[in-house]
C-alpha positions in Angstrom: -70.7 53.6 138.0 -73.0 55.8 136.0 -76.4 57.3 136.8 -78.9 59.2 134.7 -81.0 61.1 137.2 -84.4 62.6 136.2 -86.3 65.0 138.4 -89.9 63.7 138.6 -93.2 64.5 140.1 -93.8 60.8 140.4 -92.5 57.6 139.0 -93.2 53.8 139.1 -91.4 50.7 138.0 -93.0 47.4 137.1 -90.9 44.2 137.1 -92.3 41.5 135.0 -95.7 43.3 135.1 -95.7 43.7 138.9 -95.2 47.1 140.7 -91.9 46.9 142.5 -91.1 50.4 143.3 -92.4 54.0 143.2 -91.7 57.5 144.4 -93.5 60.8 144.5 -91.7 64.1 144.0 -88.0 63.5 143.7 -85.6 61.6 141.4 -85.8 58.6 139.2 -82.3 57.1 139.0 -81.2 54.7 136.2 -78.0 53.1 137.6 -75.4 51.3 135.6 -72.5 49.4 137.3 -69.3 49.3 135.3 -66.6 46.6 135.4 -64.1 47.5 138.1 -66.6 49.6 140.2 -66.3 49.3 144.0 -68.2 50.6 147.1 -66.1 53.8 146.7 -67.9 54.5 143.4 -71.3 53.9 145.0 -70.4 56.1 148.0 -69.4 58.9 145.8 -72.4 58.7 143.5 -74.9 58.4 146.3 -73.4 61.3 148.2 -73.5 63.5 145.1 -77.0 62.6 144.0 -78.8 63.1 147.3 -77.1 66.4 147.8 -77.2 67.8 144.2 -79.0 71.1 144.3 -81.4 70.7 141.5 -84.7 71.5 143.2 -86.2 75.0 143.3 -86.3 77.3 146.3 -89.0 79.9 147.0 -87.4 82.1 144.3 -87.5 79.4 141.7 -83.7 79.0 141.7 -82.3 75.4 141.8 -80.7 75.8 145.2 -82.2 72.8 147.1 -81.1 69.1 147.2 -83.3 66.0 147.4 -82.6 65.9 151.1 -83.5 69.6 151.5 -86.9 69.1 149.9 -87.6 65.7 151.7 -87.8 64.2 148.2 -88.2 60.6 147.3 -86.2 58.3 145.0 -86.8 55.5 142.6 -83.7 53.4 141.6 -83.7 51.2 138.5 -80.7 49.1 137.4 -79.7 49.6 133.8 -76.7 47.9 132.4 -77.3 49.5 129.0 -75.9 52.7 130.3 -72.5 51.1 129.8 -73.1 50.4 126.1 -70.2 50.8 123.7 -71.4 52.1 120.4 -68.1 53.0 118.8 -68.0 50.1 116.3 -70.7 48.6 114.3 -74.5 49.0 114.6 -75.0 46.7 117.6 -73.8 48.1 120.9 -71.8 45.9 123.2 -72.0 45.9 127.0 -68.5 44.5 127.8 -67.9 47.6 130.0 -70.7 46.5 132.4 -69.9 44.7 135.6 -70.7 40.9 135.8 -74.3 40.4 137.0 -73.4 39.1 140.5 -71.1 42.1 141.2 -73.4 44.6 139.5 -76.3 43.5 141.7 -74.3 43.6 144.9 -73.2 47.2 144.1 -76.8 48.2 143.0 -78.1 46.9 146.4 -75.3 48.7 148.2 -76.0 52.0 146.4 -79.7 51.5 147.2 -79.0 51.0 150.9 -76.8 54.1 151.1 -79.7 56.1 149.6 -82.2 54.6 152.0 -80.1 55.8 154.9 -80.3 59.4 153.7 -83.9 59.6 152.4 -87.4 59.0 153.8 -88.6 56.9 150.7 -86.6 54.9 148.2 -88.2 52.5 145.8 -86.3 50.0 143.7 -86.7 48.0 140.5 -85.8 44.3 140.4 -82.2 43.6 139.2 -82.2 41.6 136.0 -85.9 41.7 135.5 -87.7 43.1 132.4 -89.0 46.5 133.7 -91.3 49.2 132.6 -91.0 52.7 134.0 -93.7 55.3 134.2 -92.5 58.8 134.9 -94.0 62.3 135.2 -90.9 64.4 134.5 -90.4 67.7 136.2 -88.7 70.4 134.2 -87.3 68.3 132.6 -84.2 68.2 134.6 -82.0 65.3 133.5 -78.4 64.9 134.5 -75.7 62.1 134.0 -73.5 61.5 137.0 -70.4 59.3 136.6 -68.4 58.2 139.6 -65.2 58.1 137.5 -65.6 61.9 137.0 -66.2 62.4 140.7 -63.2 60.3 141.8 -60.8 61.5 139.2 -57.7 62.8 140.8 -58.7 61.7 144.4 
């Protein structure tokens, strides 16, 4: 499971032209579910993201987590994060989980985050989506559950 997290001042996602989720100051999370991912991947990723110290304290040092600043989150499913671009000009997405399993783990990840945070908005799995973001920093980090779980 891989996530691209972007620190934002605000973000919105529209699914098929309809607002489906939004957040104020916090994180926009693009989430890709890989073939073979389990709840363990989602657990590790959610725990890391909500506690990652990438928000500034009173001294402008990145010492605070999303939970510390009572930040919000917007989660958008994005299977293209699993693109393989090694061969040819067209990426393949064979590394992505099958849609049913990907949606189940996307929903599971979202529920984990909702338990930890005051406000979590979500996109619509499988829909065509448009995202509006006002980036903060920018602070953009890729988090991979396989890295987090390596050797555990």
